[in-house]
C-alpha positions as CSV (number, residue, x, y, z in Angstrom):
1,M,16.0,179.4,88.8
2,T,15.7,181.7,91.8
3,S,18.7,182.8,93.8
4,E,17.5,180.7,96.8
5,E,17.3,177.6,94.6
6,R,20.8,178.3,93.3
7,A,22.1,178.7,96.8
8,A,20.5,175.4,97.8
9,L,21.9,173.7,94.8
10,K,25.4,175.1,95.4
11,E,25.2,173.8,99.0
12,S,24.1,170.4,97.7
13,I,27.0,170.3,95.3
14,Q,29.5,171.2,98.0
15,I,28.1,168.4,100.2
16,K,28.3,165.9,97.4
17,I,31.9,167.0,96.7
18,V,32.9,166.3,100.3
19,E,31.1,162.9,100.3
20,T,32.7,162.0,97.0
21,K,36.2,162.9,98.3
22,Q,35.6,160.7,101.4
23,K,34.5,157.9,99.1
24,I,37.6,158.3,97.0
25,I,39.8,158.1,100.1
26,A,38.1,154.9,101.2
27,L,38.3,153.3,97.8
28,E,42.0,154.2,97.5
29,E,42.7,152.3,100.7
30,V,40.8,149.2,99.4
31,T,42.5,149.2,96.0
32,Q,46.0,148.9,97.4
33,P,48.1,146.1,95.8
34,I,47.5,142.7,97.3
35,S,50.8,141.4,98.8
36,P,51.8,138.0,97.5
37,E,53.3,137.0,100.8
38,N,50.0,137.2,102.7
39,S,49.1,133.8,103.9
40,I,45.7,133.5,102.4
41,G,44.4,130.7,100.3
42,R,44.4,130.7,96.5
43,V,40.6,131.1,96.3
44,S,40.7,133.9,98.9
45,R,43.5,135.6,96.9
46,M,41.4,135.4,93.7
47,D,38.4,136.8,95.5
48,A,40.5,139.6,96.9
49,I,41.8,140.4,93.4
50,N,38.3,140.4,92.0
51,N,37.1,142.7,94.8
52,K,40.1,145.0,94.1
53,S,39.1,145.2,90.4
54,V,35.5,146.1,91.3
55,S,36.8,148.8,93.8
56,E,39.1,150.2,91.1
57,A,36.2,150.6,88.8
58,A,34.2,152.4,91.5
59,L,37.2,154.6,92.2
60,R,37.4,155.6,88.6
61,Q,33.7,156.4,88.6
62,A,34.0,158.4,91.8
63,K,36.9,160.5,90.4
64,K,34.9,161.2,87.3
65,Q,31.9,162.3,89.4
66,L,34.1,164.5,91.5
67,A,35.5,166.3,88.4
68,S,31.9,166.8,87.1
69,L,30.7,168.1,90.5
70,Q,33.6,170.6,90.6
71,I,32.8,171.8,87.1
72,A,29.1,172.1,88.1
73,L,30.1,174.1,91.2
74,T,32.0,176.6,89.0
75,K,29.0,176.9,86.6
76,V,26.1,177.0,89.1
77,D,26.1,180.9,89.1
78,N,25.9,181.1,85.3
79,S,22.5,182.1,83.9
80,N,22.2,179.1,81.6
81,F,23.0,176.5,84.4
82,G,20.1,174.1,84.7
83,T,19.3,174.4,81.0
84,C,19.5,171.2,78.9
85,S,22.4,171.3,76.5
86,N,20.3,169.4,74.0
87,C,16.7,170.7,73.9
88,K,17.5,174.0,75.8
89,K,14.6,173.5,78.2
90,A,15.0,173.7,82.0
91,I,16.4,170.6,83.7
92,Q,14.0,169.3,86.4
93,K,15.0,170.6,89.9
94,A,14.8,167.1,91.4
95,R,17.3,165.9,88.8
96,L,19.7,168.8,89.5
97,L,19.5,168.1,93.2
98,F,20.1,164.4,92.7
99,M,22.7,164.8,89.9
100,P,23.9,168.4,89.9
101,E,26.5,167.6,87.3
102,S,23.7,166.8,84.7
103,A,23.9,168.8,81.5
104,K,20.8,167.2,80.0
105,C,17.2,166.7,81.1
106,V,15.9,163.2,81.7
107,R,14.3,163.0,78.3
108,C,17.4,164.0,76.4
109,A,19.7,161.9,78.6
110,R,18.0,158.7,77.5
């Protein structure tokens, strides 16, 4: 991987970190407890509880992705970054741009 490619990848990771942090903030607002004194119907309350549950799962996933992106950012300058941890071949550049936290190539990730 060339130094220009590493710089582009590092910039991509930093952008994804900012986007993920914004997503986490938005999801944290949506996952606030549902107040029982709100005057909404029983079905609406059940729907709100279900939506909250889905948002909580998305929040957990976003936090996990943020942690992985931050790790990837610290490792991007290592010489072995972009090498599959399983088969030791280079991870495809498109995969690294799309999922910079990937430690495995597409074939090994399956």
